[in-house]
PLY file of the C-alpha trace (Angstrom):
ply
format ascii 1.0
element vertex 190
property float x
property float y
property float z
element edge 189
property int vertex1
property int vertex2
end_header
-8.34 -12.68 1.50
-6.40 -10.89 3.88
-6.12 -11.83 7.56
-4.62 -8.23 9.02
-5.28 -9.96 12.41
-2.42 -12.18 12.07
-0.38 -10.87 9.46
0.18 -6.81 10.68
0.91 -7.53 14.11
4.13 -10.03 12.77
4.97 -7.63 10.29
5.34 -4.78 12.63
7.11 -6.76 15.40
9.61 -8.02 12.88
10.13 -4.39 11.47
10.34 -2.68 14.81
12.97 -5.38 16.26
14.88 -4.80 13.12
14.56 -1.17 13.16
15.77 -1.08 16.98
18.84 -3.05 15.96
20.20 -0.45 13.38
21.15 3.02 14.27
21.83 6.15 12.46
26.03 6.37 11.53
26.55 9.38 10.12
25.36 12.62 11.39
25.70 14.62 7.97
23.32 12.20 6.54
20.98 12.43 9.24
20.75 16.53 8.76
20.37 16.09 5.05
17.52 13.36 5.42
15.99 15.91 7.85
16.17 18.93 5.08
14.47 16.69 2.38
12.06 15.34 4.51
11.36 18.55 5.87
10.77 20.10 2.29
8.80 16.78 1.18
6.79 17.66 4.11
6.02 21.15 3.29
5.12 20.42 -0.29
2.58 17.68 0.65
1.38 18.54 4.24
-2.40 18.45 2.85
-1.88 14.78 2.39
-1.13 14.18 6.06
-4.60 14.16 7.76
-3.12 13.26 11.18
0.00 12.71 13.05
0.29 10.12 15.64
3.53 10.02 17.89
4.55 6.56 19.07
2.23 4.95 21.27
-0.91 6.32 19.96
-1.78 3.96 16.81
0.18 1.13 18.87
-2.58 -0.64 20.03
-4.38 -1.10 16.23
-1.27 -2.28 14.87
0.45 -3.72 17.84
3.56 -1.69 17.55
5.56 -2.45 20.74
8.65 -0.30 20.52
10.39 2.46 22.75
13.44 2.83 20.27
13.98 3.79 17.89
11.05 6.24 17.89
8.51 6.50 15.24
5.65 8.82 14.03
2.78 7.29 12.60
0.91 9.20 9.86
-2.40 8.87 8.22
-2.73 10.14 5.00
-5.56 11.50 2.95
-7.90 8.88 1.68
-8.80 7.30 -1.40
-12.55 6.94 -2.30
-14.44 4.39 -4.75
-17.94 4.43 -6.23
-20.50 1.50 -5.31
-19.43 -2.21 -5.86
-16.02 -0.85 -7.78
-12.46 -0.87 -7.01
-11.15 0.95 -10.20
-9.40 4.09 -8.98
-11.23 7.17 -10.00
-9.11 10.23 -11.50
-9.23 12.19 -8.57
-7.73 9.15 -6.66
-4.99 8.68 -8.91
-4.17 12.42 -8.39
-3.76 11.87 -4.59
-2.14 8.69 -5.28
0.53 10.49 -7.15
1.23 12.96 -4.34
1.53 10.29 -2.16
3.88 8.32 -3.74
5.85 11.43 -4.45
5.85 11.99 -0.40
6.97 8.35 0.06
9.60 8.57 -2.48
10.95 12.06 -0.95
10.81 10.55 2.82
13.27 8.30 3.00
12.54 7.46 6.87
9.25 5.59 6.26
9.55 2.40 7.12
6.27 0.73 6.08
2.98 1.83 4.21
-0.25 0.39 5.57
-3.21 0.42 2.82
-6.57 -0.46 4.78
-9.61 -1.24 2.50
-13.07 -0.71 3.30
-16.52 -0.74 2.18
-20.27 0.45 2.90
-22.61 -2.10 4.42
-24.71 -2.61 1.32
-23.41 -6.21 0.75
-22.99 -9.38 2.09
-19.74 -9.49 4.91
-17.94 -12.15 2.51
-18.18 -9.67 -0.73
-17.72 -6.81 1.21
-14.02 -8.65 2.45
-13.46 -9.41 -1.04
-14.22 -5.99 -2.53
-12.25 -4.30 0.55
-9.07 -6.80 -0.40
-9.59 -5.12 -4.20
-9.38 -2.15 -3.24
-6.28 -1.92 -1.14
-4.87 -4.27 -4.05
-5.36 -1.64 -6.44
-3.86 1.02 -4.42
-0.93 -0.95 -3.78
-0.35 -1.75 -7.41
-0.92 1.80 -8.21
1.84 2.83 -6.06
4.21 -0.16 -6.98
3.45 1.43 -10.63
4.67 4.94 -9.40
7.89 3.36 -7.81
7.50 2.23 -4.35
8.54 -1.01 -3.20
6.50 -3.47 -3.02
8.26 -4.68 0.17
7.30 -1.50 1.90
3.13 -1.98 1.49
1.37 -4.14 3.65
-2.42 -4.63 2.72
-5.67 -5.37 4.78
-9.12 -5.60 3.80
-11.65 -4.74 6.65
-14.91 -5.13 4.89
-17.48 -2.82 6.26
-16.27 -3.36 9.99
-14.18 -0.47 10.59
-16.45 2.56 8.92
-15.92 6.06 9.56
-19.36 7.23 9.06
-22.42 5.45 10.98
-25.15 7.53 9.28
-26.49 5.14 6.73
-27.43 8.07 4.22
-25.99 8.34 0.72
-22.95 10.54 2.12
-22.28 8.36 4.69
-21.99 5.06 2.58
-19.99 6.82 0.27
-17.69 8.11 3.05
-17.03 4.53 4.13
-16.07 3.38 0.53
-12.65 4.34 0.71
-8.90 3.12 1.42
-6.72 4.66 4.44
-3.20 5.05 3.72
-0.92 5.33 6.86
3.04 5.30 6.99
5.04 4.59 9.66
8.31 6.84 9.86
10.93 6.59 11.99
12.15 9.86 13.54
15.71 10.67 12.74
17.92 11.61 15.92
15.74 10.18 18.56
16.47 7.96 21.29
14.60 5.94 23.42
0 1
1 2
2 3
3 4
4 5
5 6
6 7
7 8
8 9
9 10
10 11
11 12
12 13
13 14
14 15
15 16
16 17
17 18
18 19
19 20
20 21
21 22
22 23
23 24
24 25
25 26
26 27
27 28
28 29
29 30
30 31
31 32
32 33
33 34
34 35
35 36
36 37
37 38
38 39
39 40
40 41
41 42
42 43
43 44
44 45
45 46
46 47
47 48
48 49
49 50
50 51
51 52
52 53
53 54
54 55
55 56
56 57
57 58
58 59
59 60
60 61
61 62
62 63
63 64
64 65
65 66
66 67
67 68
68 69
69 70
70 71
71 72
72 73
73 74
74 75
75 76
76 77
77 78
78 79
79 80
80 81
81 82
82 83
83 84
84 85
85 86
86 87
87 88
88 89
89 90
90 91
91 92
92 93
93 94
94 95
95 96
96 97
97 98
98 99
99 100
100 101
101 102
102 103
103 104
104 105
105 106
106 107
107 108
108 109
109 110
110 111
111 112
112 113
113 114
114 115
115 116
116 117
117 118
118 119
119 120
120 121
121 122
122 123
123 124
124 125
125 126
126 127
127 128
128 129
129 130
130 131
131 132
132 133
133 134
134 135
135 136
136 137
137 138
138 139
139 140
140 141
141 142
142 143
143 144
144 145
145 146
146 147
147 148
148 149
149 150
150 151
151 152
152 153
153 154
154 155
155 156
156 157
157 158
158 159
159 160
160 161
161 162
162 163
163 164
164 165
165 166
166 167
167 168
168 169
169 170
170 171
171 172
172 173
173 174
174 175
175 176
176 177
177 178
178 179
179 180
180 181
181 182
182 183
183 184
184 185
185 186
186 187
187 188
188 189
């Protein structure tokens, strides 16, 4: 079982440290990158459900940095059937759009894939199921050309539900994978 409390903080500290040590050298490349990302974001804007600048999400993922500045984006969720981790056709379409967005946004530093379940099974079962859901999304993104080195997984079981109503609809909402990306903001200084 993947333990995000141990691995994600270490990965993020290393990521932020290495990113802080490097600087953008060529101003022309910077402008070109901005144009590419701007058009990629316009085409895929419905994929982005939340934009968190800098410290908004830093507590959850232990991101400690003032330079370079980052933007944390929450992308569309992918949903699953009861006790399943096979991707639905609708989820594949969402992941196709997400993979295109990631490929067209070169300043994306990291992709976080967080698996979730409803509460209807045992805790251990739900952790395994959420791990498998995150892994299914990871494998799909790798098959679409996203580097495995960019991807971090966590299985949260039923612990971080988004709907506290234990109705049929609420349980469906909780059977999902969240996808977040950490994107360096070009031209920003600390």
